[in-house]
N, C-alpha and C positions, 0 to 999 in steps of 0.2 A: 504494500500500500504506500501511497505517496511516492510513486515510482520515478518521478522526475523524468529525465531524458532516457532512462532505461539501462543505465550502466550495470546496476545490480541484477536487473532482469536478464540481461545478456550473459552475465557471469553464471547465473543459476542454470540457464539453458545449456551453456557449455559444460557445466559440471554434471549434466545428465538428468536434471529435473524432468519428470514425466509430464507435468502440467504446471504452468505458471499463470496465475491470474493477476493482472495488473489493475490497480485502482488509482487513477490520476485524472484530475479535471483541469490542471494547469494548461491554458490554451497554447502556450509556447512549446509544450512537450508532446502534443498529440501527433504531430507529423513523425517524429522519431519512433514513437511507440507503435504507430501503425506500420512503419517499415519493419520493425521487429516482428510484429504479428504476421506480416506477409511472408517473411522468410522462415517462420518457425514450424512449418508443416503441421499446423493445428495444435502445437504445444503451448501457445500463448493465447489467452482469452482476455481481451482488454475491456475494462469498464471505465468510461470517461465520466466518472461521478466523483462527488466530494468524498475524500477519504475519512472525513469526520463522521459522516452519516453512514457511509458504506453501502454498497449495493447488495447487502446480504440476502435480501428477499429474492433478488434475481439470481444470485449465486446458488442459493439453496433450492431454487425452483427446478424440478427435474426437467422441465421443458427447455431450460437454458443449456443443458448438457455441459455446464461449466466444470462440474466435478463428477465425471462418469465413474461409477463403481465405488465411490466413496460413501461410506455409511457412518451413522452415528455410533460412537463407542461409549462404554461405561465411564463415568466421571472419576472412578477411583484410580485410573491410570491415564498418563498423557497419551493423547491421540497418536497413533502410529503412522498415519498416512497424511496428515495435514499439518503444515507449519505456516505461521503468519510471519512474514518478513517485510520490513519496511524502514522508512526514514521519517522521523517525526520532524516536521518543519520547525524552524527556530522562530516561532511566532505564537500568537494566541491560538492559531489553528492547531499547532503541534500539541499544546496542552489540552485542547478540546479533544483531539483524537485519542490521546492517552486516557483521559477521563472516560471517554465513551467505551474504550476497550476494557478498562478495568471494571467499570460498572456492568458491562455486558457479560464479562466473565463471572461476576458474582451472581448475576441474575440468570446465567446460562441462556443468554439471548444472542442474536446475531450469529456470527460464525461459531460461537460456543454452543449452539444447538447441536453441533456435531460431536461435542465432547470437550475434554480438557485440552484445548489447543495451545501449544507453547508458542512463544513469540521471540523473534530476534529483531531488535529495533536499534537503529542508529539514532542518536539524539545529540544535541549540542552539549557542551560542557556546562553551560548555564542551566539547561533543562535537567541534566543529571544532578546538579547540586540542589535543585528544587525538589526533585524526586526523593533524594536521600537525606534531606535536611533534618538535623537533630532537633528535639524539643528545645524551645527557647531561642532558636536562631531566627533571623529576620526573613530567611527564604522559605521557612516552613509554611505550607499552605494546605488547602484541601486535597490537592494532588498528592502531597506527601502522605497524608493520612490514608487516603484511598489506596495508594500503592502499598503501604504497610499492611493494610487489611486484606487486600485482594490477591497478592501474588508474591512469590519469591523472586526478587530481582537481583541479578548478579551482573557486574561489569566484566565483560570478557576481554576486551582490549581497547586501546585508544589509538586508532590509526591516524596518520598525519592528515592535515587539512587538504593537502595537495591531491588526495584521492577522490575528492568530492566535487560535484558540479558547483555547489556553493561552498567556498573554502572556510568552513567553520571548524573549530576544534571539536571532534566528535568522540562519543563513547559508543561501543557496541554493547547493548544490554540483552541478557537472556532473561525472559519473563515467563515464569511458569505459574499459572493460576493455582491457588491453594485448593485442595480437595474440599475444604470447608473454610469459607471466609472468616477472618478474625474480627469482623465487625457485624453486629446484628443491627440491621437498619430497616425500618418500615418503608419500603419502596412504593412506587406508583402501582406495582402489581396488585396491591390491595384493592385498587379501584376496579380491577377486571371482574371480580365477583359481584360488583354492584351494577353491572351493565345488564340490560334486559335482552341482549343479543349475543351471539357467539363472538368473543373477542378475537378469535383467530382469523376473522374476515380481513382481507386486504383492504387498505384504505381506498383504492380505486373502485372497489365494489360497494362502498358504504353509501347509504342514502343521506340526504340532508338531515333527516330526523336523527339518524344514528350518530352523525358527527356532532350534532347539537347536544345529544345526550352525553357524549364523551366530554365536551367542553363544560357542561354543567357539573358533572361529577368531579372533574378536575378542579373547578372553581370551589367546590365544597370541601376539597381535601385539605385538612389543616396543615399538612407538611409540604404543600406544593411550593416549588421554587418561586421566588419573588422577582427574579431577573431572568428574562427570556429573550435577551437580545444578542445571544452569541452568534446567530447567523450573520449579523451585521459585520462582525469581525472576519468571518469566513469568506464573505463576499469580497471584502477589502483585500484579504490575503490572496485570493484568486487573481485579482487584477494586478497585484504586484509580482506574481510568480512568472 
């Protein structure tokens, strides 16, 4: 995810990966990624969508044939056939992507519907310091708390900035979701049982009445987020990339 111009994608292909799914909506990167797809003999499947939201609905849809033969596995072991690899942007978008991944792993949503999928993520040195900040330090944030609660995170190496399209000082992190999260949190999933219709329905098939019901239940939720403008930062980041 956040594939950029496709340097890491190309390396994985050369290393023998059977299937590589790329997730990148940066307009300046689409041409190089499409070229990789064209020469991959079907081994690369590209999704030109925002890596923060992820095209997981499409990836997991059998009709897309994005992951042929891949099945869900029990959560007590790390998934043997799927690995999530990517680069976290050095921006608000990067932190949003990590938050979404950690939250999804705790809720077993998104790609984690397949099981306990491990991740290998490049991030900037600044992001790494925020992720691993100790209590009482100025860089400690909600991302730090969620990272500690959701996964075992290990820094594997610190490659030189010259190896990257954007020359930041990077860390390569190995992120393995915990079998059981260390934080008990009442999430929005408690709203699902309050809906009068099947919550597994895809948004594009929902009626106006069903969407209105979701909005009303969310508004009545005491623990609902009070800030819902993250998309504004993601759109700004897309224009810059």
